[in-house]
N, C-alpha and C positions, 0 to 999 in steps of 0.2 A: 922321571921322564928318561927312558933309556935312549942312548944315542943310536943304537941299532934300529929301534922303532922309528925314530925320527927320520933316519936315512932311508929306511925301507918303505915306510908308509906316508909320512908327513911331507917329505920333500916333493915326491911326485904329485900328491894331492894339492899342495900349495901352488904348484905350477899351473894345474888345471883351473883352480879358482882364480888365479891371477889373470888368466886369459879371458875368463868371464867378466872379471871386475873392471878391467880397463875401459872397454867400450860402454858398459853400463854407467860407470862413474862420469864419463864425458857426456853421455846423453842426459843424465839426470841434472847435471849442472846446466846444460843448455836449456832444458825444460823449466828449470827454476829461475832462469834469468840471472844466474850468478856467474861470476868469472869462471871460465872453463877449468882453470887450475884448481878452483875450490873443490870440485868433485874429486880430483886426484888427491888433494890434501886430506879430505875426509876418508878416502879409501886407505891411505897410508896410516893415519892416526887411528882410525877404527880398528884396523888389523892389529896394530901393535898394542895400543892401550887397552881397548876392550878385550882383545885376545888374551892379554896377559893378566888383566885384573878381573875380568868377568866371571860369572858363575857357571857358564856353559863352556865345556872344553872344546866343543866342535862347532859352535856357532861362529859365523864370520860376519863382521860388522863393516859398515860403510855407508855411503849416501844411499837413500832409499826412495823409490818412486812414491811411496806413501806420503812423503812430506813435500812433494814438488809444488802442489797447489798452494799450501799455506806458506811455503817459502817464497813463491812468486809474489803473493800478496804482501808478505812482510818486506821483501826487498823493494817493491814498488812504493810502499808506505814510508819506510824508514831509510832506505838507502843501504848499501852493502856494509859500510863500517858499523852502523848501529845494529844491523842484523847479526853481525859477528858477536857483538856484545850480548844480544838476545840469546844466541847459541850458548855462550859461556854461562849466562844466568840460568838457562834451562838445564844445563849440565849440573850446576850446583843444586838446583831443585831436585833433580833425579837422585843425587847422592843423599840428600836429606830424606827423600822417600825411601831409599834403600836402607839407610840407617834406622828409620822408623819401623822397619820390618813389616811394611804393609804391601809388599810387592804383589802378593797373591790377590789383593783387592782389585787389581787391574783386570784379573780374569773374571770378575763378576760382571763385566760389561757383556751384554748379549753378543754371541757370535754373529747374529744377524746384523747388528749395528756395525761391527768391525768389517764384515764382508761388504755391507752396503757402503761404508766409508771408502773402502779400497776400490769398489766398483765405481763410485762417484769420482774418485781421483783418476781412475783409468779413463773414464769418459771425458773428463776435463782435459787430460793429457792428449787424448786422440783428437779432440776438437781443436786444440791449439796447434798441435804439430801437423795436422793436415794442411794448414795454411802454409807452413814452412815447406812441407812436402810438395805443395803445388806451386812453389816459387814465390810466395807472398810472405807476410809477417803475421804472427799471432796477434789477436786483439786483446783488449784489457780484461775481458770476462768471458765466461762460457756462453752467455746469452749473445754477446756481441760476436763471438766466433760462429755461433749457429746462424745468426742473421747474415753475416758476411760470407758464409760458406758457399751458397749457390752462385754468387757472383764470382767467387774464386775458382769454382769448378769450371764455369763456362768461359773464363778469361783465358788470356794467353799463357801458354805453358812452355817452359824451356827445358834445358838439360837437367835441371834440378828434379823435375818430376820423374824423369827416366831413372836417375840414380836412386831416388827414394823408393820407387816401385821395385827396382831391382833388389834393393836391400830387403824389402818386405817379402819378395818372392823367395829369396834365399832362406829367410827365417821360417817361412811357412813350409817350404819343401824339405828343409834340413832334417827334421825328425823322421822323415820317410826314407832317408837314404840308408845304405848299409851301416852296420854297427862300427865297422872299421873307420868309415868316414866320419861318423858322428863323435869319434873321440876328440875331434876338434870342436870346441864350443860353437854353437850356432851364431851367437852375436859376433864373435871374433871373425868367423868365416864371412858373414854378411858384410861387415865393415871392410874387411880386407878385399873382398871381391869388388865392392862398389868403389873403394878408393883406388884400387889398381886399374880398373877400367877407366875411371875418370882421368887418371894420369896418362894412360896409354893413348886415349883419344884426345887429350889436351883440352878437356872441357873447362869452360870458364865458370867456376862455381865459387860461392862463398865457402871458406874453409875455416877450421879451428884456428884460433889465434891464442898464442901463449906469450908470456913475458920473455924477453930476450934471455934472461938468466933465471931459471926456475929457483935456484938456490937463494937468489937475492929477492925473490918475490915476497913482499910483505903486505899484509892487510891488517892494520892495527885496529882492534875493536874500539868503538867510540860510543859513549853514552849520549842519549838524546838531550837536546836543549829544553825539551818540553814534551807534553803528551805522555806522561808517565803511566797513566792508567792503560792506554793502548799498549805501551811497552810491556806492562805487567801481564796483560791479557795474552800478548804474543808469547811471552816466556812460558806461561802456564800451558798454552795450547801446544807449543812445540814439545815441551817436557812430557805432557800427557800422551800425545800421539806417539812420540818416539818411544816412550816407556811401554805403552800397550803393544805397539808393533814388535818391539824387541822381546817382550815376555811371551807373546803368542808365538813368535818365531822360535824361541827357545823351547817351548813346550812341543811344538811341531817337530823340531829337530830331535828331541828326546825319543819320539816315536819311531825314528829311523835307525836307531842303534841300540845296543844292549849295554852300553857303558854306564858310567856314573850319571845320575840325574842332575839337572840344573839346580843350583842354589839361586833362586829367583831374586832374593834380596842382594846377594853379591853381584848378580848380573846387572841389576839396576845401578849399583854403585860403579861398576866397571863402565857401563854405558854413560853415566854421568861424567866420569873422569875423562872419557874419550871426547865427549861433547865440549867440555871445558877446554881441552887441549886443541880440538879442531877449531873452535871459535876463536881462540887466542891466536892461532896461526893463519886464520883467514879461510877456514874450510867450512863446508856445509855441515849441517847436523848429521850425527851418526846414529844408526839404529842397527839392530840385528836384522839381517836380510835373509829371508827363507830361500831365495834362489841360490845365493852363495853358500849358505849353510848346507842345503841339501846336496849341492854339487860337491862340497867338501866331504860329506859322509859317503856319497856314492863313489868318489874317487879313492876311498880307502883310508882317510885320515884317522889317526888314533889318539892324538893329543892336541893341545892348544898350540903346539909349535907350528902346525899347518897354517892357522890364521895369521900368526905373526910373520911367518916366512912369506906368505902371499903379499903382505904389505911391503916387505923388503924388495920383492921382485917388482912391485909397482914403482917404488922409489927409484930403483936402478933403471927401469925402463924410461920413466919420464925425464930423468936427468941425462941419460946417455942417448936416448932416441927421441928427443923432443921434436926433431925435424920430421920424423915419421908421423907423429900425432898431428902436426900442422898441415899435413896433406889430406886429412880426413874431411870430406865435404859435410857441411852442416845438413844437407838434404839426406845424407846417409844416416846421420844420427837421428834426424827426424823420423825416417822410416823405422829405425830401431825403436824409438819411443812410441810410435803408433802401435807397433807390435806389442811392446811391454804394457802399454795402456790397455789394449784390447784383452791381454791375458789377465789383467786384474778383474775383468768381468768374468768370473769363473762360473761356468755352467754347473759344475758339481756342487759348488757352494749354494747356488740358487736352488738346486734340487733338494739339498739338505734343509735349507731354510724353509722351503715349501712343505716338506714332510713334517716339520716341527710346528707348522702353523704360524710362522713368523715372517711371512713374505711381506706383509704390510710394513713391518719394521725396516726390512731391507730396502723397499722401494722409497719409503719416506726419507730415510737417511741418504740414499743415492740422489734423489731429487733435490734435497736440501743442499748437498755438497755441490752439485752441478749448477743449480739455479741461484743459490744464495752464496754461501761460503762454507768452508769445511767445518769450522767450529759450530756455526748455526745448524748445519746438517746433522752433526753428531748430537747436539743438544736436542734437536727435534726428535731424533731417534730414541734418545734416553727418555724424553718426556712421554713419547708414545709407549715405550716399554713399561714405564711405571703405570700408565693408564691401563695397559693390557694386563699387567700383573694384578692391579686392583680389581679389574673386572673378573679375572680368573679366580682371584681369592674370594671375592664375595659372591661368586656365582652360586646359584642354587637351582636345581631342577625340581620342579613341583608338578605332579600330575595325579589325576584320579582315574581309576580304572575298575571295571567290574572284577570281582573275585568270588566266583561261584555264586552263592545267593546273597553275598554282601558286596562291600566296596573296599578298595585298598587305595590309600593315599600314600604316594611315594615321595619322600623329600630327600634330596641329595645335595651335597656340597656344604657351603657355609650359609646358614640361615640367619640373616641380619635384618635390621629395620628396612633395608632397601628391598627386601623380598616380601615384606608384610602385605603390601597391596595385592601382589599376585597370589600369595598364600590365601588371603581372605577370599579372593575371587574363586579359587579352585574349591575351597571348603564350602562355599555357598552353593556349589552345584550339586552337592550330595543330598539325596532325598532324606527326609527324617525317618526315625524309627528303624534304621538299618543297623546291621553289624558292620563296623568300619575298623579296618586294621590300619593303623598309622605307622607306616614303615619309615624309619628315619636312619639314613646313612649320612650323618652330618659331621663336619669337622669342627663346627663352632655354632653355638646358639646364643644370640645376645638377648638382652632384656626385653626388647620390643617383640621379638619373634616368640620368646618363651611365653610372654603374657598373652599374645594373640592365640597361640595354640592352647594354653591352659583355659582361657575364657571360652574358646570354641568347644573344647572337650567337655567342660562342665555344663555348658548350655545344651549341647547335643544329647548328653546322657539324661539331663532333666526332661528333655522332650520325649524320652522313651527309647533312644538309640543306645548302642553299645560301642565303646571305643576301646580297642586293644592296641596298646603301644608296643611296637616291635622295633627296638633299636639295635642296629648292627654297629659294633664299635663302642665308643665311649658313651655312657648313659647320660646324655645332656638333659633329657626330658623324663628321666625315670620317676621324678617326684612332681610331675606336672599337676596332679590333682591337689596336692597339698600346697601348691604354689611355693615350693622350696627349690629354687633353681640350683643347678650345678654351675658355679661361676668360673671354675678353672679345670683344666684337664688333669685328673689324677692318674695314678698308675693303672687302676682298673684291672679287669680280667681280660685276657686275650680270648676272643671269641673263636671257637672252632668253626671253619667254614661249614655251611649247612649240608653240603654234599658229603661231609665226613662225620658230622655230629649225629648222634642218635636222635630219633624223633623226640624222645623224652626231654632233650635239652632245649630244643627250640620251640616245642609245642607245649611245654609244661604249663605255661601261664595263659595259654590260648583258651578263650571262652567262646562257646557256641550257643547261639539262640536255639530254642526248641524247634525241632523239625529240620534242622540243618544236618548235613552229612558230617559225621564225626570221625570216620575211619582215618587212622593215621596214614595208611597207604595211599588213600585218595588225596589227602592233603599233601603228602610228600610228593606224589606225582605232579600235582598242580605246582608245587614249589619248583620242581625240576623244570617244568615247561616254562615257567616264568623267569627263573633266575639262571639255571645252569644250561639249559638247552641252547640259548643264544651263544654261550661261550664255547660249547663243544661241537656245535653243528658243523663248522668247517672241517674239523678233524674227522668227524664221523662220515662226512660226505666223501672224504678221500678213501675211507675204508668200506664204502658201500658195496663195492664190487668184489671184495675178497679180503681175506685175512692173511697176515704173515707174522704170527707171534714168534717171539724168540724163546719162550719158555713154556714148558708144560708144568703146571703148578698143581700138585696133588696135596690136598689138605683136608682138615676135618670140616664137617658141616656146622660146627659150633658158630653161633651168631656173633660171637665176639671177634672172630678172625675175619679180617677184611684183606684179602691178598693184595689188592691194588694199593691199599693204604700203607701196609708195612713194607712194600717194595717200591713205593713212589712210582707207580706205573699207571698207565691209563688204557683207554680203549685200544684194542689191537695188540697189546703187549703180551698178555698171559692167556694161555689155553688152560682153563681151570677145570679140575676134577675134584669134587667134594663128596665125601662120604663119612659115615660114622667111624672115627678113629684114624682117619687118613691111611687106610689100608690099601695095599696092593696085593691081591690074591696071588699066591704062587702059581706059575703057569704049568709046572710039572713037578714030579716028585711025590713023596708020601704026603705032603701037606697040600697038594693041589686039590682045589675044589672048583666046581663049575661056576664061573662068573664071567660072562662075556662083556659086561658093561665097562669095567675098568680096563680090561685088556683091549677092547675095541678103541677106547680113547687113547691108550698108549700107542697102539699101532698107527692110528690115524695121525696123531701129533708128530711122531717120529718119522713114519714112513711117507706120509703125504704132505704135511705142513713143513716138515724139515726143521723142527725146533732145534735150537743149539744147546738147550739145557733142560734138564728135568729136575724138579725140586720136590722133595717130600717134606712137608712142614707139619710137625707136631706142636703141641702147646701145653701150657700149664693148666692144671685143674680140669683135665679132660674127662668128660663123663664116661667115655668108652673105657679109658684106663681104670677109672674107679670101679666100673662094672667087672673088669677082668680081675681086679684085686679082691673085691668083696664077694664075687660069685655072680652068676647070671641072674638078671631080674626075672621074676615070675610073670607068666601071662603074656610074654612077648616072644613068640616062637621065631618070628622073622629076624628080630634083633639078635636073639641067641644064636641062630644059624649063621648070621653075618659075622658075629664076633669069633666064630671058630677060625676065621682067617687070621686072627691075631694070636692063636695058640703058639706058633713059633716064637713070637715076641715074648710071651710069658716064659717059655723054656729058656730063651736067651737070658732073660732077666735073672732067672733062678740059678743059672749055671755059669754065666760068663763073668769076666772081670768087670770092675766098676767102670762106668763111663764118666769121664771128667767133664765138668762144666765150669767156666769162669764165672763165679758168682756165689750166691748164698747156697747153703746146704739144702737139698731138696727132700720133700716128703716122698713116701713110697710110690704113689701113683704117678708123680712127676718123674721119678727115676725110671719107672717103667716106660714113660713116654719117650725118653731118650733112647732106650733100647729098641722101642717100637720103630722109631725113625730109621735106625741103622738096619733093622731087619727088613723093612720095606725096600731099602736100597738094594739089599741082596735079592729080593724077589724081582725087582725091576730088571736087574742084570740077567735074569732068567728068560726074559722075553727076547726072541731072536732079533727083532728090529733094533732094540736097545743095545744088545751086545755087539752087533755088527757096526752100528754107528759109533759106539764108544771105541771099538777097536780101530776104526778109521781115523779117530781123532776129531770126528764131527760132532760129538755129543759130550757134554759134561754133566755129571750127576752130583747133586748137592743135597746134603741133609740140613734141615733148618729146624730150630726150636724157638717158639715165641713165648716169652714170659708175659702174660697178659697184664698182671698187676704192675709190673715195672715198665711196661711198654718197651721191652728190650728184645731185639732179635739176636739169635746166636746161630752161627754157621759151623758145621762140623769140619774140623781140620784133620784130614787123614794122616798127616805126618805127625802131628802132636797127639792124635787120637783123642781129641777133646772138642767140645763145643765152645767156640770162641765168640765172645760178645763183639758185636759190630760197633765200632766207634768208641769203645771204652777200653781202659787198661785196668784189669782187676787181677788179684791173685787167684790161682787155680784152686778150686775146692772139689773134693770128690763127691760122689753121690750119697755119701753116708746119711 
């Protein structure tokens, strides 16, 4: 930790965080029903102990709004002295969890539950502090606060309401003010304005009370005389909530900077040590606080010195300026807490939860926290998440649909005994003596489901029907007829997606009844409409009114070459030209021969579509190259005439230096294919549209070679004068 870094970055950042921490610490102590000084003790201890020992360099710890509800219940049940002992015990439990290296397990809790818990805490805080804001007192529960709120609203209101509303107004308007003004933290500005006006006008308000000598203030922890089970539940509850909130906050802080990532186990140990110290000194529980941590990062902090220094400033402030704190109206702190509570109900979190289909988790947790208590609300959320996980895990989609002249039964998901009744119902709807394709895309097939399918298949075929099993993924039902189940997932073979695999791979075992259409093209088109079309329709609809390809791709008509496959591209990406031998007829010169087809495509792609790249792609074992090497085939005048466009490639092969390729030595016709690619690049540059676009820097010309057997793409490197394998490192071999 360099002194220059601390002075330049961490000291200014610590002052900003300090200004945010003081009013929040006071407000959280008020909302928890704890002594006001307990919030300041937690801020000081959290900054020093967690800042020094924790695993996150930039997280700032202190009392958190997320624990206000459970702390209020704990203080009401046990009293303050026993609550301090609970805090110490919770810290010890956190240290044990950190030493057990299970910190990441806390991240397994669904974000919907965490956000629902925080929202429930926020609603509870708002309901309780609205009474204080209106000049009354908070009730013992959220339900009691809701019942009493209408009477409080229509009742008599005094200066407390004005101060509370003024505080809220400043907090709401502060983010809309100029950036120069917003350098002062909103909570500090709101409390300062409200306190100042209350003093100027001499308002008679309840204000913060502190011990006469803060350095002599002591709150010794005390163990309970009984009720040990409730004591243990409180310890576990506070430890778990504080741990989850701290770890989630640390992860969130990591996303805001590029420095070292958090050691979550060390962070848990640091938080535990801070809670033990805070409880022993009479402070509230400590957690990592996202508001303080994000402020720390935004203010430019670089090391953990910022968190420690902010605690030092808090200590100096409360010791030297305790009288200032005692001037703060409780109504102003109530206004601050209403604002903080409302912010815990985060609309962005709700949108994210809704997108992931977990809104029910969020609402159940929120309702449980507000209407029952925090622990029960969280447990209800966890129980619902387990139920939803089970439902999603065992879900299976089963449907029967017409497939040409036959039927197709589609089974998706996990097929277990729970799905057997629905499976039997769907299978019973299929008429007899039909051809049925049983398409299975399943993650698991249990004994009951296997037996049900096997019995139905055998019975259906005995009645004159045909059943073809079509499994995508692991072959759970491959041996259905022999009643030999697959009981566990083996390595299996990875299936090529059908829109990439040849017909022969996915139709090889397909059986057709007499009279049915057997054309591979027809069946492939049907497969496209059923499987692929729904996936690409939205993309194609955006391309319906025009094309904007980035590449003109000139390649051979060989059926083994699939341009979109070897370039990982899709509809609208490539303007493709295919011919025998991937030839580009020379536009002028002694080798020029009339052929407007390729020339028209080049001019249109470059001049009209404005492609940014032109690729000429040759390949291994090319029939055109073989014909050029062995002599023109007889009886094919059109082919022979076309291959005359490749005569310059043959001359180049016979007279030029070797062309290098990273990989194995090539046979004669494959060596010719390399020369042919380079010759076609020269022909390309003879076209005026290509030459002008390349001269302007608007067009890049690329030579490509595809080794079919190795499934390897090579690109020509003009600097190295060789074809270089994409994604591989191999020694360079000549074309010998």
